C-alpha positions as CSV (number, residue, x, y, z in Angstrom):
1,M,57.3,284.6,40.5
2,T,55.3,287.6,41.5
3,F,53.5,290.0,39.1
4,T,51.5,293.2,39.7
5,A,48.2,293.9,38.0
6,K,49.9,296.7,36.0
7,Q,52.6,294.3,34.7
8,I,50.0,291.8,33.7
9,A,47.8,294.5,32.1
10,D,50.8,295.8,30.2
11,F,51.6,292.4,28.9
12,L,48.0,291.7,27.8
13,K,47.3,295.2,26.7
14,G,44.3,295.2,29.0
15,E,42.5,297.9,31.1
16,I,42.8,297.8,34.9
17,V,39.8,298.4,37.1
18,G,41.0,298.6,40.6
19,N,44.4,298.6,42.3
20,P,47.3,298.4,39.8
21,D,49.8,297.6,42.5
22,I,48.1,294.4,43.8
23,E,50.5,291.4,43.5
24,V,49.8,287.8,42.6
25,D,52.1,284.7,42.4
26,N,49.7,281.9,41.4
27,F,46.7,281.0,39.3
28,A,43.3,279.7,40.5
29,K,39.8,278.9,39.2
30,I,37.5,281.7,39.9
31,E,35.3,279.6,42.3
32,E,38.5,278.5,44.2
33,G,40.3,281.9,44.2
34,K,42.6,282.7,47.1
35,P,44.6,285.8,48.0
36,R,47.6,286.4,45.8
37,T,46.0,284.4,42.9
38,I,44.7,285.5,39.5
39,A,41.6,284.0,38.1
40,F,39.5,284.5,34.9
41,L,35.9,284.8,33.9
42,S,35.0,283.8,30.4
43,N,31.9,281.5,30.7
44,P,28.8,283.4,31.8
45,K,27.8,280.4,33.9
46,Y,30.5,281.3,36.4
47,T,29.6,285.0,36.7
48,Q,28.2,284.5,40.3
49,Y,31.7,283.6,41.5
50,I,33.2,287.0,40.6
51,Y,31.2,288.5,43.5
52,E,32.4,285.8,45.9
53,T,36.0,285.0,44.8
54,K,39.0,285.6,47.1
55,A,41.3,286.0,44.1
56,D,43.1,289.4,44.0
57,I,42.9,289.8,40.2
58,V,40.4,288.5,37.7
59,L,40.6,288.6,33.9
60,V,37.3,289.5,32.3
61,N,36.0,290.3,28.8
62,N,35.7,293.9,27.8
63,S,31.9,293.4,27.7
64,F,31.7,292.5,31.4
65,V,29.6,295.0,33.5
66,A,29.4,294.4,37.3
67,E,25.9,294.3,38.8
68,K,27.2,294.8,42.3
69,P,30.4,295.6,44.2
70,I,33.5,293.4,43.4
71,S,36.5,293.1,45.6
72,P,39.2,291.9,43.2
73,T,41.0,294.1,40.7
74,L,39.8,293.5,37.2
75,I,41.8,293.4,34.0
76,K,39.6,293.8,31.0
77,V,40.7,292.2,27.7
78,P,38.9,291.3,24.4
79,D,39.0,287.6,25.3
80,A,39.6,286.5,28.9
81,Y,40.2,282.9,28.0
82,A,42.8,283.7,25.2
83,A,44.4,286.2,27.6
84,L,44.8,283.5,30.2
85,A,46.4,281.2,27.6
86,S,48.9,283.9,26.7
87,L,49.7,284.6,30.4
88,L,50.2,280.9,31.1
89,E,52.5,280.5,28.1
90,M,54.6,283.5,29.3
91,V,54.9,282.1,32.8
92,N,55.8,278.7,31.4
93,S,58.5,280.2,29.2
94,L,60.2,281.7,32.4
95,T,60.5,278.3,34.2
96,P,63.9,276.6,34.0
97,K,64.3,274.1,31.2
98,K,66.2,270.8,31.2
99,T,69.3,270.8,29.0
100,G,72.1,268.4,28.1
101,I,72.5,264.7,27.7
102,E,71.8,262.7,30.9
103,E,73.8,259.6,31.8
104,M,72.4,256.1,31.0
105,S,70.8,257.4,27.7
106,F,71.9,255.8,24.4
107,I,72.5,257.8,21.3
108,S,73.6,256.0,18.1
109,P,76.9,257.4,16.7
110,S,75.2,257.9,13.4
111,A,72.4,260.1,14.9
112,K,72.5,263.9,14.4
113,L,71.3,266.2,17.2
114,G,70.8,269.9,16.8
115,N,71.8,272.6,19.4
116,D,70.2,272.8,22.9
117,V,68.8,269.3,22.8
118,Y,67.9,267.6,26.1
119,V,68.0,263.8,26.3
120,G,66.8,262.2,29.6
121,A,68.1,259.1,31.2
122,F,67.2,255.7,29.6
123,A,66.2,257.3,26.4
124,Y,67.2,255.4,23.2
125,I,68.0,257.2,19.9
126,G,68.5,254.8,17.0
127,E,70.7,254.9,13.8
128,K,70.6,257.8,11.4
129,V,68.0,259.7,13.5
130,Q,67.9,263.4,12.8
131,I,66.8,265.7,15.6
132,G,66.4,269.5,15.3
133,E,67.2,272.3,17.7
134,K,65.8,272.9,21.2
135,V,64.2,269.4,21.3
136,K,63.3,267.9,24.7
137,I,63.4,264.1,24.9
138,Y,62.4,263.0,28.4
139,P,63.5,259.7,30.1
140,Q,62.5,256.3,28.7
141,V,61.7,257.6,25.2
142,Y,62.4,255.3,22.3
143,I,63.2,256.8,18.9
144,G,63.7,254.2,16.1
145,D,66.1,254.2,13.2
146,N,65.8,256.9,10.5
147,V,63.3,259.0,12.4
148,K,63.3,262.7,11.6
149,I,62.3,265.2,14.4
150,G,62.0,269.0,13.8
151,N,62.8,272.0,16.0
152,N,61.2,272.8,19.4
153,V,59.6,269.4,19.8
154,I,58.7,268.1,23.3
155,I,58.6,264.3,23.7
156,Y,57.5,263.3,27.2
157,P,58.5,260.1,29.1
158,G,57.6,256.8,27.7
159,V,56.9,257.9,24.1
160,K,57.7,255.3,21.4
161,I,58.4,256.5,17.8
162,Y,59.0,253.6,15.4
163,H,61.5,253.7,12.5
164,N,61.2,256.0,9.5
165,C,58.5,258.3,11.1
166,V,58.6,262.1,10.8
167,I,57.8,264.6,13.5
168,G,57.4,268.3,12.5
169,D,58.4,271.5,14.2
170,N,56.8,272.5,17.5
171,C,55.0,269.1,18.1
172,I,54.2,267.8,21.6
173,L,53.9,264.1,22.3
174,H,52.6,263.2,25.7
175,S,53.5,260.2,27.8
176,G,52.6,256.8,26.4
177,V,52.1,258.0,22.8
178,V,53.0,255.4,20.2
179,I,53.8,256.7,16.7
180,G,54.3,254.2,13.9
181,A,53.2,250.8,15.3
182,D,52.0,248.4,12.6
183,G,48.6,249.0,11.1
184,F,46.0,246.3,11.6
185,G,46.3,244.5,8.3
186,F,45.7,240.8,7.7
187,S,44.6,238.6,4.8
188,Q,42.5,235.5,5.4
189,Q,43.5,232.4,3.5
190,E,41.7,229.1,4.3
191,G,40.5,230.4,7.6
192,V,43.9,231.6,8.7
193,Y,44.9,235.2,9.1
194,H,48.3,236.2,7.5
195,K,50.0,239.5,8.4
196,I,50.3,242.1,5.7
197,Q,53.6,243.8,6.3
198,Q,53.2,247.6,7.0
199,I,56.2,249.2,5.3
200,G,54.9,252.9,5.3
201,N,55.4,255.5,8.0
202,V,53.6,258.2,10.0
203,V,54.1,261.9,9.3
204,L,53.2,264.6,11.8
205,E,53.4,268.1,10.4
206,E,54.2,271.1,12.5
207,N,52.3,272.3,15.6
208,V,50.6,268.9,16.3
209,E,49.9,267.9,19.9
210,V,49.2,264.3,20.7
211,G,47.7,263.3,24.1
212,A,48.8,260.6,26.5
213,N,48.4,257.0,25.3
214,T,47.2,257.9,21.9
215,T,48.4,255.6,19.0
216,I,48.9,256.5,15.4
217,D,49.6,253.5,13.1
218,R,52.0,253.4,10.3
219,A,50.7,253.0,6.7
220,A,50.8,249.8,4.9
221,L,52.2,251.7,1.9
222,G,52.9,255.5,1.9
223,S,52.1,257.5,5.0
224,T,49.6,258.0,7.7
225,I,49.5,261.9,7.8
226,I,48.5,264.2,10.6
227,R,48.4,267.7,9.1
228,K,49.6,270.9,10.8
229,G,47.8,272.3,13.9
230,V,45.9,269.1,14.7
231,K,45.2,268.5,18.4
232,L,44.5,265.0,19.7
233,D,43.3,264.2,23.2
234,N,44.3,261.2,25.3
235,L,43.5,257.6,24.3
236,I,42.8,258.1,20.6
237,Q,43.4,255.4,17.9
238,I,44.2,256.4,14.4
239,A,44.6,253.5,12.0
240,H,46.9,253.0,9.0
241,N,46.8,255.2,5.9
242,C,44.5,257.8,7.6
243,E,44.8,261.5,6.9
244,V,43.7,264.1,9.4
245,G,43.3,267.6,8.0
246,Q,44.9,270.7,9.5
247,N,43.5,272.3,12.7
248,T,41.2,269.4,13.3
249,V,40.6,268.5,17.0
250,M,39.5,265.2,18.6
251,A,38.4,264.5,22.2
252,A,39.4,261.3,24.1
253,Q,38.7,257.8,22.9
254,V,38.0,258.6,19.3
255,G,38.7,255.6,17.0
256,I,39.3,255.9,13.3
257,A,39.6,252.9,11.0
258,G,42.0,252.6,8.2
259,S,42.3,254.8,5.1
260,T,39.8,257.4,6.4
261,K,40.3,261.0,5.4
262,I,39.3,263.7,7.9
263,G,39.0,267.2,6.5
264,E,40.3,270.5,7.8
265,S,39.0,272.2,11.0
266,C,36.8,269.3,12.1
267,V,35.7,268.8,15.7
268,L,35.2,265.2,16.9
269,G,33.6,264.6,20.4
270,G,34.6,261.9,22.8
271,Q,34.2,258.2,21.8
272,V,33.4,258.9,18.2
273,G,33.9,255.9,16.0
274,I,34.6,256.3,12.2
275,G,34.6,253.3,9.8
276,G,37.3,252.7,7.3
277,H,37.6,254.2,3.8
278,I,35.3,257.1,4.7
279,T,35.7,260.9,3.9
280,I,34.7,263.4,6.5
281,G,34.2,266.9,5.0
282,S,36.0,269.9,6.3
283,K,34.5,271.9,9.2
284,S,32.3,268.9,10.2
285,Q,31.2,268.6,13.8
286,I,30.6,265.1,15.1
287,G,28.9,264.7,18.5
288,A,30.2,262.5,21.3
289,Q,29.7,258.7,20.9
290,S,28.6,259.0,17.3
291,G,29.2,256.2,14.8
292,I,30.1,257.3,11.3
293,I,29.5,254.6,8.6
294,S,29.4,256.8,5.4
295,N,30.9,260.0,4.0
296,T,29.8,263.3,5.5
297,P,29.7,266.6,3.4
298,E,31.6,269.7,4.3
299,G,30.2,271.5,7.3
300,A,28.1,268.5,8.5
301,E,26.7,268.5,12.1
302,V,25.8,265.0,13.0
303,M,25.3,262.8,16.1
304,G,24.1,259.4,17.0
305,S,25.1,255.8,16.0
306,P,24.7,255.5,13.2
307,A,25.1,259.3,13.0
308,Y,22.5,261.6,11.4
309,Q,21.8,265.3,11.2
310,L,22.1,267.0,14.6
311,K,18.7,268.8,14.5
312,N,16.9,265.5,13.8
313,Y,19.0,263.8,16.5
314,F,17.8,266.3,19.1
315,K,14.2,265.9,17.9
316,S,14.5,262.1,18.2
317,S,16.1,262.3,21.7
318,I,12.9,264.0,22.9
319,I,10.7,261.3,21.5
320,I,12.8,258.3,22.7
321,P,11.8,258.6,26.4
322,K,8.2,258.6,25.4
323,L,8.4,255.4,23.4
324,P,7.3,253.0,26.3
325,D,4.1,255.0,26.8
326,M,3.6,255.2,23.0
327,Y,4.1,251.5,22.8
328,R,1.4,250.9,25.4
329,Q,-1.0,253.3,23.7
330,I,-0.5,251.6,20.3
331,N,-1.2,248.2,21.9
332,A,-4.3,249.5,23.5
333,L,-5.5,251.1,20.2
334,E,-4.7,247.8,18.4
335,K,-6.9,245.9,20.9
336,E,-9.7,248.4,20.4
337,I,-9.5,248.1,16.7
338,N,-9.6,244.3,16.8
339,E,-12.7,244.5,19.1
340,L,-14.4,246.9,16.6
341,K,-13.5,244.5,13.8
342,K,-15.1,241.6,15.6
343,Q,-18.3,243.6,16.3
344,F,-18.5,244.7,12.6
345,S,-18.0,241.1,11.4
346,K,-20.9,239.9,13.6
347,E,-23.2,242.5,12.1
């Protein structure tokens, strides 16, 4: 698909600086721009590339002021990154979509499918499943009995959704996601672990996106709940009976133990570990590789393992490299003090 700078500017309601008739048919990073591509500049760290890029069009913030001549046509918008997202979404909506039921898939006679549903080959849809409209179910997806799936859901290849789980409207589940596997629940009796049956489910509210190979365990009783707007990266583990508040985001390899409650609009960096039966206050920000072993208040900014206040963490991180020298200095001072004690004792 080919678009002119004017067409793009009209769609984004942006201002053109340069040739309105220049055409592009692909996207590129600004440092890798080529003719007939459109790039964007949002992060000031990449400003140098706007003077070097071969891209024909660059999206920039309204505040951008060139310090020297620029060859590409600029489209000025309030937020270049948000504008790029809108443009990508528009282009994606124009690409052909898969439709229909492919051969070699299995759909239980008791399942109910809405209009414009796509089911790929080797997908399995169990008994009494309810699927909304415009749902895309790619090959090798397993959907267990009594699952409910809303409208406009995309389920990529290899996803497994266990029985009785609920997936809300506009959710996206990437390859390898497992929704509703048993929670890790056992009781120990005379040195032997006995399984506690997990008879709850998982509920994903609307507009949730779950990254590849992420797992969300079913509740022992009740529901593990992922509230609306939550975005989960790849390789995340959420244990049984957890609740994740709306619009919270988590980076890869986060692990959350059972019955933990995460508030709204929280940000969890990569490899964060959170203990069980803990409450994380809304709008908390937890730095990468942090270990959380107690409740955090609303708006907390913490880092470290165990985690503590972010400002103190940074102060400590400056001191830590100096500890070997400090240790030697302390040993030297200790020896001097002992020598002085000996001299005083002789006197």
